N, C-alpha and C positions, 0 to 999 in steps of 0.2 A: 314775649317769653314763651318758650315751648318746653314742656317737661314731659318726657316719655316714661311710660310705666316701667320699662326695663331699667330706668335709672333711679327708681324710687325703692328704697328698702322697705320690706314688710316687717312689722313687729307684732308680737302677741301682747294683748292687754286683757288679761283675765278671760282668755278664750276667744276674744274678738281679734280678727286679723286686720290690722290697720296699715294703710299706706298714706303717709302725710306728705303731700306733694310740695309743700312750701316750707318744710322744716328748716329752721335756721335762717330764713329770709327776713327781710325787713318789710314785707308786704303788709297792708292794712288788714287783710283778712287771711285766713288759712283755709286750706282745702284738703279734705281727706276722703278716701274711699274705705269703707268698713265692710268686711265680709263677716256676716253673723251666722255661724253654723246653727243648725237645728238644736234647740235646747239651750243656746247661749243667751246670756243677758248682760246688761250694763247695770252696775250697782247704783243705788240711789245716790244722786249727786246734784250739784248746782254750781253755777259759775259766778265768781265775784267780779269777773272781767268782761265776759262776752255774751252776746246773743248767739244762739245756735240755730242753724237752718238745716233741717234734715229732709232729704228727698229719698224716697224708696225707689231704687233703681230696679230691684228684682225681689220677689218674694213678698212676705208679709211680716210685719213687726207690730207688737203691742206696746204702745207708749202709755205711760201713766204720768201725767203732768199735773202737779199740785193735787194729786189724789184722784184725778179724773182719767179713767182708762179709755183708750181708743185704739182700734186696730187699723193700721195703715197698710195699704196694699200698693203694689207696683204703680208708680205714677203719682202717689199721694205725697204730700208735703206738710211739714209742721215747723213752727217757730217756737223755740223755747227762749224766753227772754232772760236776760241776766237776773240771777237771784231766784228763778223758778226751780223748784225741786222736781226731778224727773227720774224715771227709770224706764228701760225698755227691755223686751225679751222676744226671742224668736220661738214661739210656741207652735209653729206651723208644721214641724216635722221635715221641712225642706230648708236648704240654705237661703239666705237673703243677703242683699247688697244695699248698703246705704251710702249716700253721698252727704258729707257734712261740711258746712262752711261755718267758721267762727268769725265774728266781727265784734271787736277787734280780734286780731289773730290769737290762736291758741297759745297759752302758756300754762304749763302744768301747775305752777304755784298759784294760778288764778282759779283753780278748780277745787271744789270741796267734795270729798267722797265720804259717805256715811256708812 
């Protein structure tokens, strides 16, 4: 299967620009690319369904997982296990890009936003 960027619609999620490459598919995992503008953040949340695998493709993002903050830079990676509370923010002043894989695949009703 090949999916081209030009064939994937971008949507806004609270200031984050997301391209979900496998939306609506029956794949076991989902794959998204997230553009995180300077100053943007993802609200405190956790998943009832999936583990999340984040790779920092460009820039710098501060993740707080279960209350423990860490700054991740280009090339860094983190895993957020199902049920772990997390938040992230781009405090760097420059745009950042994150690659996200959900396993099993993303379903909005499997996510809890606080």
